[in-house]
N, C-alpha and C positions, 0 to 999 in steps of 0.2 A: 776578571776584567782586562787584565794585561794580555791575556791570551786572545780575548775577542778584539782588541786593538791590533795585535800582530795579524790577525786573520783578515781584518778589514784592510790593513795596510797592504797585504798580499793580493787581496781582491781588487783594490783601486789599481795597485800596480800592474797586475795582469791585464785589466781592462783597458788602461791607458797605453800600456806598451803594445798591446795587440792591435788596437785601433790606430796607434801612431804608426806603426810599420805598415798597416794596410793603407793609410793616407799617403805615406812616403811612396808607395808602390802606385798611387794614383788609382784607387780603386774605381773602376768605371761605374759601378752601381751608385757611388754617392755624388756623382756629378749633378743628378737631379735635385739633390738637397741644396747644393750651392746656387743652383739655376733658380730655385724657388726664391731666393733672396735677391735675384737680379743679376747674378754674375753670369757671363758668358760661359760657354764650354771651355774656351781657352783660358779665361780667367779662373775658372774652377780648377783646371789642370795645373795651373801655376800656382794657386793658393794651397792646394791640398798638401803638397810637401811641406809647407810651412806650418800648417795645422798638425801634420804629423810630427814635425820636430817638437812643437809646443806639447803635444801629447806624451810624447817620450820623456821631456823634461819633467812634466807633471808626474808621470810614473815613477821616475827616479827620486824625485823630491820626496815624495808620499813615502816610498819605501826607505829612503835614508833617515829623513827627518820631516814629518808631517807639519806643514805651516799652514796657519789658520786660513790665510788668503787663497793659498793654492787649493786648499780642500773646498772652500766656497767656490771658486772658479770651476773646480772638477764637478761639484755637485750640479751648479747652474748649467755648465756645458753639457754635462751627461743628461740632464732633463731636457733641455733644448734640443740635443741631437735625438733623443729618443722621440720627442714630439713631432720632429720632422716626419717621421714614417706616415703618420695619419694625415699631416698637412700636405703631403704630396699624393694622397689618395691611397695609400697603403692602409691595411687593416689595423684597427687599434690594438690587436693582439701584438703587432709589431712593437709598440710602445710598451705594453705590459710586459712582454719578453724582456725588455731593457730597463726594467725597473732597478736592478742592482747597478747600473751604470751611474746612476745619480744618487741611489739609496745608501750605497757603500760609502762614497765619500761623505754624505751628509750624516750618516751614522757615525762615522769616525770623527768628524767634525763635533757632534755632539758629545760623544764620550771623552774627547780630549779638551774641549773649550767651553761647554756650557757648565755654568756653575750648578752645583747640585742642590 
């Protein structure tokens, strides 16, 4: 079980670090996801680095010491960002491909915090 927890921590770290860096770099492909929620292109470009910093903080926190509420946030955020793909007209396969983005933090939460 301890090895599974380590692997999940590394998986969440990698996912959120990678996405955080891409958000800091203002990935132009992600602007449409924020526009879906009513943000303008300029607002999306301003908001994306903030999202990137939060993602990097989540990554580091989960790697160093997974906290219950951070894992819940990561699972919900991962699910919502994966769902954005089909909501903006992309294939449902884009959602399926990103299952680990929410399932890894949810699985880690379950292993660490759900009573047996």
